[in-house]
Structures are given as C-alpha cells and as structure tokens.
KEKE-3310 file (N, C-alpha, C; in steps of 0.2 Angstrom, whole numbers, plus 5000, padded with zeros to 4 digits):
npx = (5573:5568:5555:5548:5549:5541:5531:5528:5515:5507:5493:5482:5470:5457:5444:5431:5414:5411:5404:5404:5417:5417:5414:5423:5435:5436:5434:5430:5413:5409:5423:5430:5429:5436:5448:5451:5450:5462:5470:5468:5474:5487:5493:5499:5493:5504:5509:5509:5498:5497:5487:5486:5478:5460:5451:5438:5421:5409:5400:5401:5398:5400:5413:5418:5413:5422:5434:5437:5439:5452:5468:5484:5491:5484:5487:5483:5487:5480:5467:5460:5446:5444:5437:5434:5438:5454:5451:5438:5444:5451:5443:5436:5444:5457:5475:5485:5484:5486:5495:5505:5519:5534:5547:5563:5569:5557:5543:5527:5512:5495:5492:5505:5519:5531:5549:5564:5581:5587:5575:5561:5545:5530:5514:5495:5481:5479:5474:5471:5469:5473:5487:5485:5474:5476:5478:5486:5494:5498:5505:5516:5524:5529:5543:5558:5558:5544:5531:5518:5506:5495:5479:5470:5481:5488:5481:5472:5478:5488:5503:5522:5531:5545:5550:5543:5545:5546:5538:5523:5510:5516:5520:5532:5529:5530:5531:5519:5506:5500)
npy = (5619:5630:5642:5647:5636:5622:5611:5594:5583:5567:5559:5543:5534:5541:5540:5548:5550:5536:5526:5514:5513:5516:5507:5496:5501:5507:5521:5538:5544:5556:5556:5563:5577:5581:5575:5585:5597:5596:5594:5608:5615:5612:5611:5623:5635:5635:5623:5605:5590:5574:5563:5544:5537:5530:5540:5541:5535:5532:5542:5556:5569:5574:5572:5581:5593:5592:5591:5605:5615:5613:5617:5620:5612:5598:5582:5565:5547:5535:5524:5508:5511:5524:5525:5534:5544:5551:5565:5569:5567:5579:5590:5588:5595:5590:5593:5586:5569:5551:5535:5532:5541:5547:5553:5558:5547:5540:5530:5533:5527:5519:5505:5494:5493:5484:5488:5496:5493:5503:5510:5518:5513:5521:5517:5515:5508:5496:5499:5499:5486:5469:5461:5449:5449:5454:5455:5441:5442:5456:5457:5448:5456:5464:5472:5475:5489:5494:5504:5505:5518:5525:5531:5531:5527:5538:5547:5555:5564:5574:5568:5571:5572:5571:5567:5557:5541:5532:5540:5544:5535:5530:5513:5502:5490:5476:5474:5476:5473:5455)
npz = (5602:5588:5591:5581:5571:5562:5569:5569:5573:5577:5577:5579:5572:5573:5571:5568:5575:5578:5588:5592:5596:5609:5617:5612:5613:5624:5624:5630:5630:5619:5613:5603:5604:5616:5610:5599:5607:5614:5603:5598:5609:5609:5595:5584:5570:5561:5561:5558:5558:5557:5554:5558:5549:5547:5549:5549:5552:5544:5545:5536:5537:5551:5552:5543:5550:5561:5557:5552:5560:5566:5570:5560:5548:5539:5538:5528:5531:5525:5530:5535:5535:5529:5515:5505:5491:5488:5484:5489:5503:5502:5500:5513:5522:5523:5519:5513:5507:5507:5506:5515:5523:5522:5532:5535:5545:5548:5544:5541:5545:5543:5544:5551:5541:5529:5532:5529:5534:5546:5545:5554:5559:5563:5567:5567:5569:5578:5591:5608:5610:5615:5610:5605:5598:5585:5569:5561:5548:5548:5559:5558:5550:5561:5568:5579:5575:5574:5581:5590:5588:5598:5601:5613:5622:5622:5629:5622:5614:5603:5597:5597:5584:5583:5595:5597:5600:5614:5623:5630:5623:5613:5608:5608:5595:5596:5610:5615:5625:5626)
capx = (5567:5564:5549:5543:5549:5535:5531:5523:5511:5504:5485:5479:5463:5452:5436:5424:5407:5410:5401:5407:5425:5417:5414:5428:5442:5436:5435:5424:5409:5412:5431:5433:5428:5442:5453:5449:5451:5469:5474:5468:5477:5495:5496:5500:5493:5510:5512:5506:5496:5497:5484:5488:5472:5454:5449:5431:5417:5401:5397:5405:5396:5403:5421:5419:5413:5427:5443:5437:5441:5458:5474:5488:5491:5482:5489:5479:5489:5473:5466:5454:5439:5444:5436:5434:5442:5456:5447:5434:5447:5455:5437:5435:5448:5464:5480:5488:5481:5491:5495:5511:5523:5542:5549:5568:5569:5552:5538:5522:5507:5490:5495:5511:5522:5538:5554:5571:5585:5588:5570:5556:5538:5525:5507:5489:5476:5478:5472:5473:5467:5477:5490:5483:5469:5478:5478:5491:5496:5502:5508:5522:5528:5533:5552:5559:5557:5540:5529:5510:5503:5487:5475:5468:5486:5490:5475:5469:5482:5493:5511:5526:5535:5552:5550:5537:5548:5549:5533:5517:5506:5518:5524:5536:5523:5533:5531:5513:5503:5497)
capy = (5620:5636:5644:5647:5630:5620:5605:5588:5578:5562:5557:5538:5531:5546:5537:5552:5547:5529:5526:5508:5513:5517:5500:5492:5502:5510:5528:5540:5548:5563:5556:5567:5583:5578:5574:5590:5602:5595:5597:5615:5618:5609:5612:5629:5636:5634:5616:5598:5584:5567:5559:5539:5532:5528:5546:5542:5529:5533:5551:5561:5576:5574:5572:5586:5597:5590:5593:5612:5620:5612:5621:5617:5607:5592:5575:5559:5542:5531:5518:5503:5515:5528:5523:5539:5547:5557:5571:5569:5570:5586:5593:5588:5600:5588:5596:5580:5562:5548:5528:5532:5546:5544:5558:5556:5539:5538:5529:5534:5525:5517:5498:5492:5491:5483:5494:5494:5494:5510:5516:5516:5512:5522:5516:5514:5500:5491:5504:5497:5479:5465:5459:5441:5450:5458:5452:5438:5444:5461:5454:5445:5463:5469:5472:5480:5496:5497:5508:5509:5527:5524:5538:5529:5527:5545:5551:5558:5571:5574:5566:5577:5567:5571:5564:5551:5536:5533:5547:5542:5536:5525:5509:5496:5485:5470:5474:5478:5467:5450)
capz = (5594:5587:5593:5572:5568:5561:5572:5567:5577:5576:5580:5576:5572:5577:5571:5571:5575:5578:5594:5596:5600:5617:5620:5609:5615:5631:5625:5635:5627:5614:5614:5597:5608:5620:5607:5597:5613:5616:5596:5599:5615:5608:5590:5582:5565:5556:5563:5554:5561:5552:5555:5554:5548:5552:5553:5548:5551:5539:5545:5533:5538:5558:5551:5541:5557:5567:5556:5548:5564:5569:5568:5556:5541:5540:5532:5531:5528:5524:5535:5532:5537:5524:5509:5502:5487:5490:5484:5496:5509:5502:5501:5520:5526:5523:5515:5509:5508:5504:5511:5519:5521:5524:5536:5538:5546:5551:5540:5545:5541:5548:5546:5551:5534:5528:5532:5526:5539:5548:5546:5560:5557:5567:5564:5571:5568:5582:5596:5614:5610:5616:5603:5603:5593:5581:5562:5560:5543:5550:5566:5553:5547:5565:5571:5584:5574:5573:5586:5589:5592:5600:5603:5618:5626:5624:5633:5616:5614:5598:5600:5594:5580:5584:5602:5599:5603:5620:5625:5632:5618:5607:5611:5603:5594:5599:5617:5617:5630:5623)
cpx = (5567:5558:5545:5544:5542:5536:5525:5522:5508:5498:5483:5473:5459:5446:5432:5419:5406:5409:5404:5414:5424:5417:5420:5434:5441:5436:5428:5419:5411:5420:5434:5432:5434:5447:5456:5452:5459:5473:5473:5474:5486:5496:5494:5497:5499:5512:5508:5503:5495:5493:5484:5482:5465:5451:5441:5427:5409:5400:5402:5404:5399:5409:5423:5420:5418:5434:5443:5440:5448:5463:5477:5487:5488:5482:5485:5483:5483:5472:5461:5448:5438:5444:5434:5439:5447:5454:5443:5437:5450:5448:5436:5439:5456:5470:5484:5485:5486:5491:5499:5515:5531:5545:5556:5568:5563:5546:5532:5516:5501:5492:5502:5514:5529:5542:5560:5575:5587:5580:5565:5549:5533:5519:5503:5487:5476:5475:5476:5472:5473:5481:5488:5475:5471:5478:5485:5496:5501:5507:5515:5527:5531:5541:5551:5560:5551:5535:5522:5509:5496:5484:5472:5474:5489:5487:5472:5471:5487:5501:5515:5530:5542:5554:5545:5539:5550:5543:5527:5512:5508:5523:5526:5530:5525:5532:5524:5508:5499:5489)
cpy = (5626:5637:5644:5641:5626:5611:5599:5584:5573:5561:5550:5537:5535:5543:5543:5548:5540:5528:5520:5508:5516:5512:5496:5494:5508:5518:5531:5544:5555:5562:5562:5574:5583:5579:5582:5597:5601:5596:5605:5618:5617:5613:5620:5631:5634:5626:5610:5594:5579:5564:5550:5535:5532:5534:5546:5536:5533:5538:5556:5568:5579:5574:5579:5592:5596:5593:5600:5616:5618:5617:5617:5614:5600:5586:5569:5554:5536:5525:5513:5506:5521:5527:5529:5542:5551:5564:5573:5572:5578:5591:5594:5592:5596:5593:5591:5573:5557:5541:5529:5537:5542:5552:5556:5548:5536:5536:5529:5531:5521:5510:5499:5491:5488:5488:5491:5495:5501:5514:5513:5517:5515:5521:5515:5508:5498:5493:5501:5490:5474:5462:5454:5443:5454:5452:5448:5440:5450:5460:5452:5451:5465:5467:5476:5487:5496:5498:5509:5514:5525:5531:5535:5529:5534:5550:5556:5564:5568:5572:5570:5570:5565:5566:5558:5544:5537:5538:5542:5542:5533:5520:5507:5491:5478:5468:5476:5472:5461:5450)
cpz = (5595:5587:5586:5569:5566:5566:5569:5573:5573:5580:5576:5578:5576:5576:5572:5569:5574:5585:5597:5598:5607:5619:5618:5613:5624:5631:5628:5629:5624:5615:5608:5600:5611:5616:5603:5602:5613:5610:5597:5604:5614:5600:5587:5574:5561:5557:5558:5558:5556:5556:5553:5554:5552:5555:5552:5549:5550:5540:5544:5535:5547:5556:5548:5546:5561:5563:5554:5552:5568:5567:5565:5550:5542:5535:5534:5527:5530:5528:5531:5533:5531:5517:5504:5496:5489:5490:5488:5502:5510:5502:5508:5524:5527:5517:5510:5511:5504:5509:5515:5518:5526:5526:5537:5538:5548:5545:5544:5542:5547:5549:5547:5543:5534:5527:5530:5534:5541:5550:5552:5557:5562:5565:5569:5570:5573:5590:5602:5616:5612:5609:5601:5597:5587:5575:5561:5554:5543:5556:5561:5552:5554:5567:5575:5582:5572:5580:5584:5593:5592:5604:5610:5623:5627:5626:5629:5615:5609:5602:5595:5590:5583:5591:5603:5602:5611:5625:5625:5625:5613:5610:5607:5603:5596:5607:5620:5621:5625:5625)
residu = (MET:ASN:LYS:ASP:ALA:ILE:ARG:ARG:TYR:LEU:ILE:ALA:ASP:TYR:HIS:ALA:GLY:HIS:ARG:ASN:MET:GLU:GLN:PHE:CYS:GLY:ARG:PRO:PRO:GLY:PHE:GLU:TYR:LYS:THR:ASN:ALA:ASN:ILE:LYS:HIS:ILE:VAL:ARG:PRO:GLN:ASP:GLU:ILE:ILE:PHE:LEU:GLY:ASP:VAL:ILE:PHE:ARG:ASN:LYS:GLU:PHE:LEU:ILE:SER:MET:ILE:LYS:ASP:LEU:PRO:GLY:ARG:LYS:ILE:LEU:THR:LYS:GLY:ASN:HIS:ASP:LYS:HIS:SER:ASP:THR:TRP:PHE:TYR:ASN:ALA:GLY:PHE:ASP:PHE:VAL:CYS:ASP:ARG:ILE:VAL:ILE:GLY:LYS:TYR:VAL:LEU:SER:HIS:PHE:PRO:VAL:ASN:ILE:GLU:GLU:GLY:GLN:ILE:ASN:ILE:HIS:GLY:HIS:PHE:HIS:ASN:VAL:PRO:ALA:SER:ARG:TRP:GLU:PRO:TYR:LEU:VAL:GLU:ARG:LEU:THR:ASP:ASN:HIS:TYR:LEU:CYS:SER:LEU:GLU:ILE:ALA:ASP:TYR:GLN:PRO:ILE:LEU:LEU:HIS:SER:ALA:ILE:GLY:SER:LYS:GLY:VAL:ILE:LYS:SER:LEU:ASP:PHE:PRO:LYS)
# end
C-alpha cells in the first residue's frame, strides 16, 4: 500500500460517556480514552475513521471533547443512540453523516442491513453480547456476508477496512456465539 494513500478505519459503538457499557459489555473504566489513544497511535491526518453508529449517549459535551482531537476525517453512520440532527453532528466534529455508506463491495452501517449479492455488510450494534440476545428482526437479515464489528472484541482499536474481514474485531455475524 502506498504510504500516502488514504486508509479507512472502522470503529463500532463508541458510546461516549455511556458508563453502563462497563457493566453491559465489560468495557474498562475510561474506555473512550483507551480507544482515543489507539486511534491517535494508528490513524494519520489524511486517513478516514468510519464510526458505525452509537457514538453518543446523552452527554453531548463529552462526545465533542472526545471527537475534536482525533486525527483524520470522521464519518458517522448513525445508530439508535445518535438522535441529534446531522447538523449537530457536523458541528460536533464529524465530516460526513449518513445512515449507511457503500465503499466498493462494502456496505457499512450500524445495524445489519439487507444487501445485494456480492456485497458485504460490516455493522455494529450487537457488541459482544450473545447472539441469543440480539433483536430477532435484525437477525432475520443476516447472511453469510454480514460481519459484526465490535469495539470490545477489537480491544478498542480501529480496524482497517481493506483487511477487516478475518481480522481481530470483525466476526461473521452468523458465527457469533449464541
């Protein structure tokens, strides 16, 4: 890869300021600081970070303080906790806001979405909780081409999109433990 080429990274379910994530998903205290340190170590200013939804949980000021100092272009595919307007997220430091984004064969989203033949959906939302606790209407969408990106499984590190499948932190959704 050209050392100057733009690299695209994935982060799922950032949940800035959501202390219940420590109990719900076993995240360490201050997980946002650990995640940000990893982002700053890996992502360059010319790179992109695609946040696969749920970047915020109530505390707007905390999210703004965490996002503003991150390197790279920040893209958000909105999740169920991202209830603010697109304009609010632009003002918070995001460069692009959408429900899903398609890059080549990859469909990137917060929730698993219906995809066409040959496409691969990398999504968040399910974290590291057993598949038996996932919403049935979302499970019905899953195919062999759906992959769960989990911040917890990735040890709070951004995942490089072009090598995401088969990497630590991205697991075939249908193979996730029940």
